[in-house]
N, C-alpha and C positions, 0 to 999 in steps of 0.2 A: 310303390314299393320302391321310392327311395328315399318315402317318407318314415320309410321303419323307423330310419337312426337318427332323426333329427331331431334337435332335442331343443324341449321348451323355452319355450320363452319368461322373464318373468311375468309379463301382465297375462299369459296363460296359464299359469302357477296360479297367480293370485285368483283369478278364476274360476278354479275348480274346487280351489278351496272355499273360496267364494260359495262358490255352491252347495259344497258337505254343510258349511254353518248351517247354511236357511235353511238348508235337508235338517238338519237336527232341532233350529231353531222350529221349525212344525212341528215335527216327531215329541221336541220336550214342549210344544206350547200348552197339550192335549192335560200334558199330565205332571209336571215340574214348570212352576210357573217360574223360581226364580234362577233354576240351569235356564229356562229357553231366554232371557231377555241376556243373562252372558254369552250365549250365544251369539244374540244378536248382535251385542254392542261390541265383540269385534268384527262379525262380519261387516259391519260397518265403518270400523277402525278398515278394511282392508278395502273396502270400494271408495277408501278415501284413498288409497295408497294404491288403488287400478287408475283412479279420477287425478293423480298427480304425472301416472308414465304417460298417460293419453295424451 
Protein backbone atom coordinates (compact mmCIF):
# COMPACT_ATOMS: atom_id res chain seq x y z
CA UNK A 1 0.00 0.00 0.00
CA UNK A 2 2.76 2.44 0.90
CA UNK A 3 4.66 1.55 -2.28
CA UNK A 4 1.95 3.41 -4.15
CA UNK A 5 3.57 6.77 -3.45
CA UNK A 6 7.17 5.63 -3.84
CA UNK A 7 9.08 7.47 -6.55
CA UNK A 8 10.97 5.44 -9.10
CA UNK A 9 14.74 5.50 -9.03
CA UNK A 10 16.76 6.50 -12.05
CA UNK A 11 17.69 2.85 -12.63
CA UNK A 12 14.02 1.78 -12.64
CA UNK A 13 13.16 4.50 -15.15
CA UNK A 14 16.00 3.41 -17.42
CA UNK A 15 14.94 -0.24 -17.17
CA UNK A 16 11.40 0.62 -18.23
CA UNK A 17 12.64 2.66 -21.19
CA UNK A 18 15.05 -0.14 -22.16
CA UNK A 19 12.23 -2.70 -22.14
CA UNK A 20 10.04 -0.40 -24.25
CA UNK A 21 12.77 0.16 -26.83
CA UNK A 22 13.60 -3.53 -27.06
CA UNK A 23 9.90 -4.26 -27.63
CA UNK A 24 9.85 -1.64 -30.37
CA UNK A 25 13.00 -3.17 -31.86
CA UNK A 26 11.42 -6.61 -31.95
CA UNK A 27 8.19 -5.31 -33.50
CA UNK A 28 9.97 -3.15 -36.07
CA UNK A 29 12.48 -5.83 -37.04
CA UNK A 30 9.74 -7.56 -39.01
CA UNK A 31 8.75 -4.51 -41.06
CA UNK A 32 11.22 -1.60 -40.99
CA UNK A 33 14.81 -2.68 -40.53
CA UNK A 34 16.35 0.81 -40.38
CA UNK A 35 13.92 1.96 -37.66
CA UNK A 36 14.59 -1.28 -35.77
CA UNK A 37 18.32 -0.63 -35.89
CA UNK A 38 17.80 2.90 -34.56
CA UNK A 39 15.70 1.58 -31.66
CA UNK A 40 18.38 -1.01 -30.90
CA UNK A 41 21.11 1.65 -30.79
CA UNK A 42 19.06 3.75 -28.35
CA UNK A 43 18.41 0.68 -26.20
CA UNK A 44 22.13 -0.12 -26.10
CA UNK A 45 22.93 3.44 -24.99
CA UNK A 46 20.43 3.10 -22.16
CA UNK A 47 21.94 -0.29 -21.29
CA UNK A 48 25.34 1.34 -20.91
CA UNK A 49 23.84 4.02 -18.64
CA UNK A 50 22.24 1.29 -16.50
CA UNK A 51 25.59 -0.51 -16.20
CA UNK A 52 27.23 2.74 -15.11
CA UNK A 53 24.62 3.22 -12.36
CA UNK A 54 25.12 -0.31 -11.02
